[in-house]
SERO-4910 file (N, C-alpha, C, O; in steps of 0.05 Angstrom, whole numbers):
BEGIN
 pado doro    nc1    nc2    nc3   cac1   cac2   cac3    cc1    cc2    cc3    oc1    oc2    oc3
  Met    A   1071   2011    -94   1074   2028   -117   1076   2057   -108   1060   2066    -92
  Asn    A   1096   2072   -118   1099   2099   -108   1083   2119   -125   1072   2112   -145
  Ala    A   1083   2144   -115   1067   2164   -128   1076   2170   -156   1059   2176   -174
  Leu    A   1102   2170   -161   1112   2176   -187   1103   2155   -208   1095   2162   -230
  Trp    A   1105   2130   -200   1097   2108   -217   1067   2109   -224   1059   2106   -246
  Ser    A   1051   2115   -203   1022   2115   -207   1013   2140   -223    991   2139   -234
  Tyr    A   1029   2161   -225   1022   2183   -242   1030   2179   -271   1014   2184   -289
  Phe    A   1054   2169   -275   1065   2168   -302   1057   2142   -317   1057   2143   -342
  Trp    A   1051   2121   -304   1044   2096   -318   1019   2099   -335   1019   2091   -358
  Pro    A    997   2110   -325    973   2114   -342    978   2133   -365    967   2129   -387
  Val    A    995   2153   -362   1002   2171   -383   1017   2156   -405   1012   2160   -429
  Phe    A   1037   2140   -397   1052   2124   -416   1034   2105   -431   1036   2101   -455
  Gly    A   1016   2092   -416    997   2073   -429    979   2086   -449    973   2075   -470
  Ala    A    970   2111   -442    952   2125   -461    967   2132   -486    957   2130   -509
  Gly    A    992   2141   -483   1009   2147   -507   1015   2122   -523   1015   2124   -548
  Leu    A   1020   2100   -510   1025   2075   -523   1000   2066   -540   1003   2058   -563
  Leu    A    977   2068   -528    952   2061   -542    948   2079   -566    940   2070   -588
  Ala    A    952   2106   -562    948   2124   -585    969   2118   -607    962   2121   -630
  Gly    A    993   2111   -599   1013   2105   -619   1007   2079   -635   1011   2078   -659
  Val    A    997   2059   -621    990   2034   -635    967   2039   -655    968   2029   -677
  Val    A    946   2053   -646    923   2058   -663    930   2075   -687    924   2069   -710
  Ala    A    944   2098   -681    952   2116   -703    971   2102   -722    969   2106   -746
  Gly    A    990   2087   -711   1010   2074   -728    998   2052   -745   1006   2049   -768
  Ser    A    978   2037   -734    966   2016   -750    951   2027   -774    950   2014   -795
  Phe    A    939   2050   -771    926   2063   -794    945   2077   -812    943   2076   -837
  Ala    A    965   2090   -801    984   2107   -816   1002   2090   -834   1009   2098   -856
  Phe    A   1010   2067   -825   1029   2050   -840   1015   2035   -863   1028   2023   -879
  Arg    A    988   2036   -864    974   2023   -886    964   2043   -907    958   2036   -929
  Arg    A    964   2069   -900    954   2089   -918    977   2110   -922    981   2127   -905
  Arg    A    990   2108   -945   1012   2126   -950   1003   2155   -955   1018   2173   -948
  Thr    A    980   2159   -966    971   2186   -972    964   2203   -948    968   2227   -947
  Lys    A    952   2190   -928    944   2205   -904    962   2200   -880    954   2205   -857
  Arg    A    986   2190   -884   1003   2182   -862   1010   2205   -843   1008   2202   -819
  Leu    A   1017   2228   -854   1024   2250   -837   1001   2260   -820   1004   2267   -796
  Val    A    977   2261   -832    954   2270   -817    947   2250   -795    940   2259   -773
  Leu    A    949   2225   -800    943   2204   -780    963   2205   -757    955   2202   -734
  Leu    A    988   2208   -764   1009   2210   -743   1005   2235   -726   1009   2234   -702
  Ala    A    999   2257   -739    995   2282   -724    970   2280   -706    970   2290   -683
  Ser    A    950   2267   -715    926   2263   -698    932   2244   -675    921   2248   -653
  Gly    A    950   2225   -679    958   2207   -657    974   2222   -636    970   2217   -612
  Val    A    992   2240   -645   1007   2257   -626    988   2274   -610    990   2277   -585
  Ala    A    969   2287   -624    949   2304   -611    932   2288   -591    926   2298   -569
  Ala    A    925   2264   -598    909   2247   -581    924   2239   -555    913   2239   -533
  Ser    A    950   2233   -559    965   2225   -535    969   2249   -516    969   2246   -492
  Ile    A    973   2273   -527    976   2297   -510    949   2304   -497    949   2311   -474
  Leu    A    928   2300   -512    901   2305   -500    895   2286   -477    884   2294   -457
  Leu    A    902   2260   -481    898   2241   -460    915   2247   -436    906   2243   -413
  Ala    A    939   2256   -440    956   2263   -417    945   2287   -402    946   2288   -378
  Ala    A    934   2307   -417    922   2330   -404    897   2323   -389    892   2333   -367
  Leu    A    881   2304   -400    857   2295   -386    865   2280   -360    852   2284   -340
  Trp    A    886   2264   -361    894   2250   -337    905   2269   -316    900   2266   -292
  His    A    919   2289   -325    930   2309   -306    909   2325   -292    910   2329   -267
  Gly    A    889   2334   -307    870   2352   -295    843   2339   -288    840   2332   -264
  Pro    A    825   2336   -306    798   2327   -299    796   2299   -287    779   2294   -270
  Leu    A    814   2281   -294    814   2254   -282    828   2253   -256    827   2233   -242
  Gly    A    842   2274   -248    853   2277   -221    880   2264   -216    886   2259   -193
  Gly    A    895   2258   -236    921   2245   -232    940   2263   -216    955   2254   -199
  Ala    A    940   2289   -223    958   2308   -209    950   2312   -180    967   2314   -163
  Asp    A    924   2312   -175    915   2316   -147    922   2292   -130    930   2295   -107
  Arg    A    919   2268   -141    926   2244   -126    956   2243   -121    965   2236   -100
  Phe    A    972   2251   -141   1001   2252   -138   1008   2272   -116   1025   2265    -99
  Glu    A    997   2296   -117   1003   2316    -97    995   2307    -69   1009   2311    -50
  Thr    A    971   2295    -66    962   2285    -40    981   2264    -28    987   2265     -5
  Thr    A    989   2246    -45   1007   2224    -36   1034   2235    -27   1044   2228     -6
  Val    A   1045   2252    -44   1072   2263    -37   1070   2282    -13   1087   2282      4
  Gln    A   1048   2298    -11   1045   2315     12   1042   2299     38   1053   2308     58
  Ala    A   1029   2277     37   1027   2260     61   1054   2249     69   1061   2248     92
  Asp    A   1070   2241     49   1097   2231     55   1115   2253     66   1131   2248     84
  Ile    A   1112   2278     57   1127   2300     68   1119   2305     97   1137   2308    114
  Gln    A   1094   2305    103   1085   2309    130   1094   2286    149   1102   2291    172
  Lys    A   1093   2262    139   1103   2239    155   1133   2242    161   1142   2236    183
  Thr    A   1148   2250    141   1177   2253    145   1183   2275    165   1200   2272    183
  Leu    A   1169   2298    163   1173   2319    182   1165   2311    210   1178   2318    230
  Ala    A   1143   2296    213   1134   2287    239   1154   2266    250   1159   2266    275
  Tyr    A   1165   2249    234   1183   2229    243   1209   2241    255   1219   2232    275
  Tyr    A   1218   2262    242   1243   2276    251   1236   2298    271   1254   2314    277
  Glu    A   1212   2300    280   1203   2319    300   1209   2348    292   1219   2364    309
  Met    A   1205   2354    268   1209   2382    257   1181   2394    254   1172   2400    232
  Thr    A   1168   2399    277   1140   2408    276   1137   2437    268   1116   2445    258
  Arg    A   1158   2453    270   1156   2481    263   1164   2486    234   1162   2508    224
  Val    A   1174   2465    221   1181   2467    192   1158   2457    176   1146   2436    182
  Thr    A   1151   2471    155   1130   2462    136   1142   2457    109   1162   2469    101
  Gly    A   1130   2438     95   1139   2431     68   1115   2426     50   1094   2416     59
  His    A   1118   2434     25   1097   2429      5   1109   2429    -22   1131   2439    -27
  Leu    A   1095   2417    -41   1104   2417    -69   1100   2445    -81   1081   2460    -74
  His    A   1118   2452    -98   1117   2478   -112   1092   2479   -129   1087   2460   -144
  Arg    A   1077   2500   -128   1052   2503   -143   1054   2526   -163   1074   2541   -163
  Asn    A   1034   2527   -181   1031   2548   -202   1055   2548   -221   1070   2568   -220
  Pro    A   1059   2529   -237   1046   2503   -240   1057   2482   -220   1079   2487   -209
  Leu    A   1043   2460   -217   1052   2439   -199   1077   2426   -210   1079   2418   -233
  Thr    A   1097   2424   -193   1122   2411   -200   1128   2389   -179   1112   2385   -160
  Arg    A   1150   2375   -183   1157   2354   -164   1178   2364   -144   1192   2348   -132
  Arg    A   1181   2390   -142   1201   2403   -124   1188   2410    -97   1166   2423    -97
  Val    A   1201   2403    -75   1190   2409    -48   1202   2435    -38   1227   2440    -40
  Leu    A   1185   2453    -28   1194   2478    -16   1191   2475     14   1169   2470     24
  Leu    A   1212   2480     29   1211   2479     58   1213   2507     69   1226   2524     58
  Ser    A   1200   2511     92   1202   2537    106   1199   2532    136   1186   2513    144
  Gly    A   1211   2550    151   1210   2548    180   1237   2550    193   1258   2551    179
  Pro    A   1238   2552    219   1263   2555    233   1279   2529    235   1268   2508    243
  Ala    A   1304   2529    226   1321   2506    228   1350   2516    225   1355   2535    211
  Asp    A   1369   2502    238   1397   2510    235   1408   2497    209   1394   2482    196
  Asp    A   1433   2502    203   1445   2493    178   1446   2462    177   1441   2450    156
  Phe    A   1452   2449    200   1453   2420    200   1425   2408    195   1423   2389    179
  Gln    A   1405   2419    207   1378   2409    202   1369   2415    173   1356   2398    161
  Arg    A   1375   2438    163   1368   2444    135   1380   2424    116   1367   2413     98
  Gln    A   1406   2419    120   1420   2400    102   1408   2372    104   1404   2358     84
  Gly    A   1403   2364    129   1391   2337    133   1363   2334    121   1357   2314    109
  Leu    A   1346   2355    125   1319   2353    115   1319   2353     84   1302   2339     72
  Val    A   1337   2367     72   1338   2367     43   1344   2339     33   1332   2329     14
  Gly    A   1363   2325     46   1369   2298     39   1346   2279     43   1341   2261     27
  Phe    A   1332   2282     66   1309   2264     71   1286   2269     52   1273   2250     44
  Met    A   1281   2294     45   1259   2300     27   1265   2290     -1   1247   2282    -16
  Asn    A   1291   2291     -9   1298   2281    -36   1294   2251    -38   1293   2241    -61
  Gln    A   1292   2237    -16   1288   2208    -17   1259   2200    -20   1253   2176    -24
  Ile    A   1241   2218    -17   1213   2212    -20   1207   2206    -50   1215   2221    -67
  Pro    A   1194   2184    -55   1188   2177    -83   1170   2198    -96   1149   2206    -86
  Gly    A   1179   2207   -120   1164   2228   -134   1175   2256   -131   1167   2274   -146
  Val    A   1194   2260   -113   1206   2286   -109   1231   2289   -126   1248   2271   -125
  Ser    A   1232   2311   -141   1256   2315   -158   1277   2331   -144   1301   2329   -151
  Gly    A   1270   2347   -125   1290   2364   -111   1276   2378    -88   1252   2379    -86
  Thr    A   1293   2390    -71   1283   2404    -47   1299   2429    -44   1323   2429    -48
  Ser    A   1286   2450    -36   1300   2475    -30   1286   2490     -7   1263   2485     -1
  Trp    A   1300   2509      4   1289   2526     25   1279   2553     14   1268   2569     29
  Ser    A   1284   2558    -11   1275   2583    -23   1257   2577    -47   1256   2554    -57
  Ser    A   1241   2596    -55   1222   2591    -76   1233   2599   -103   1218   2606   -122
  Asp    A   1260   2598   -106   1272   2605   -132   1269   2582   -151   1279   2560   -146
  Gly    A   1254   2586   -172   1251   2566   -193   1238   2541   -184   1248   2528   -166
  Gly    A   1216   2534   -195   1202   2510   -186   1209   2485   -201   1200   2463   -192
  Gly    A   1224   2486   -222   1230   2462   -237   1211   2459   -261   1196   2476   -268
  Thr    A   1212   2435   -272   1195   2428   -295   1167   2423   -285   1163   2407   -266
  Pro    A   1147   2435   -298   1119   2429   -290   1112   2400   -294   1122   2387   -313
  Leu    A   1096   2389   -276   1088   2361   -277   1073   2355   -303   1076   2333   -314
  Ile    A   1058   2374   -313   1043   2368   -337   1061   2366   -361   1056   2351   -380
  Ala    A   1083   2382   -361   1103   2380   -383   1117   2353   -382   1122   2341   -403
  Glu    A   1123   2343   -358   1135   2316   -356   1115   2295   -365   1122   2275   -378
  Gly    A   1089   2299   -359   1068   2281   -368   1066   2280   -399   1063   2259   -411
  Phe    A   1068   2304   -411   1068   2305   -441   1092   2290   -452   1089   2276   -472
  Ala    A   1115   2293   -440   1139   2280   -450   1136   2249   -448   1144   2235   -466
  Ile    A   1126   2240   -426   1122   2211   -422   1101   2201   -441   1103   2178   -452
  Ala    A   1080   2216   -446   1059   2208   -466   1071   2206   -494   1064   2188   -509
  Leu    A   1088   2225   -501   1101   2223   -527   1120   2200   -529   1123   2187   -550
  Leu    A   1134   2194   -507   1151   2170   -507   1134   2145   -511   1142   2127   -526
  Gly    A   1112   2143   -497   1094   2121   -501   1083   2119   -529   1080   2098   -541
  Phe    A   1077   2143   -541   1068   2144   -569   1090   2132   -588   1083   2117   -606
  Leu    A   1115   2139   -583   1136   2129   -600   1139   2098   -597   1144   2084   -617
  Phe    A   1136   2088   -573   1137   2059   -569   1113   2046   -583   1116   2024   -594
  Gly    A   1090   2059   -582   1067   2049   -596   1071   2048   -626   1063   2029   -640
  Leu    A   1083   2069   -637   1090   2069   -665   1109   2047   -673   1106   2034   -693
  Leu    A   1128   2042   -655   1147   2020   -661   1132   1993   -661   1137   1977   -679
  Leu    A   1114   1989   -643   1099   1964   -642   1082   1962   -667   1080   1940   -680
  Ala    A   1068   1983   -675   1051   1983   -699   1068   1978   -724   1059   1964   -742
  Tyr    A   1092   1989   -725   1110   1985   -748   1119   1955   -750   1119   1944   -771
  Leu    A   1125   1944   -727   1134   1916   -727   1111   1897   -735   1115   1877   -749
  Val    A   1087   1903   -727   1063   1887   -735   1059   1890   -765   1052   1871   -778
  Glu    A   1062   1914   -775   1058   1919   -804   1080   1905   -820   1074   1894   -841
  Leu    A   1104   1905   -810   1125   1890   -824   1119   1860   -826   1123   1848   -846
  Arg    A   1109   1850   -804   1102   1821   -803   1079   1816   -822   1078   1795   -836
  Arg    A   1059   1834   -823   1037   1830   -841   1046   1831   -870   1037   1814   -887
  Arg    A   1064   1849   -877   1074   1851   -905   1090   1827   -912   1089   1816   -935
  Tyr    A   1107   1818   -893   1123   1794   -898   1106   1769   -903   1111   1754   -921
  Asn    A   1085   1766   -887   1068   1743   -890   1050   1745   -914   1039   1725   -924
  Ala    A   1046   1769   -925   1029   1772   -948   1041   1761   -974   1026   1755   -993
  Gln    A   1067   1757   -974   1080   1747   -998   1075   1717  -1001   1078   1706  -1023
  Trp    A   1067   1703   -980   1062   1675   -981   1033   1670   -987   1016   1673   -969
  Asn    A   1026   1664  -1011    998   1660  -1018    993   1632  -1029    977   1628  -1047
  Trp    A   1005   1613  -1017   1000   1585  -1025    981   1574  -1007    973   1551  -1010
***
């Protein structure tokens, strides 16, 4: 399992769980539906933020990807080149620095882009890309929408079966 999968899967699952719970209550109560759905969205974003920070999902992701970057640099014997993920805020973009000719630069960019969890590689610190926490929020909201869909399908089945009272 790669670092990207291990970071985003729990976030998606938390959003899915929040969507199922909020949807199962919201689709039965027409008067409080908007409040219940908004609280479900807030809960999925809160769970994603908890996973990113206090529960250490971002730190584990960074440690795993950083180890892969160092292994790649060591494999290609580029000991004077350093690489790290863009910080403040944490993104999935690798920043490389150190002495290398054009051929080595082009090759290392290609090799770093193949590391699971890396979205891009550059030799300059221009623009870090999308913050990892923003991507986590988006995946949590996607999970929330899938949870709502599941809750809606369960509610449709419940309503359909309610007409049979024999």
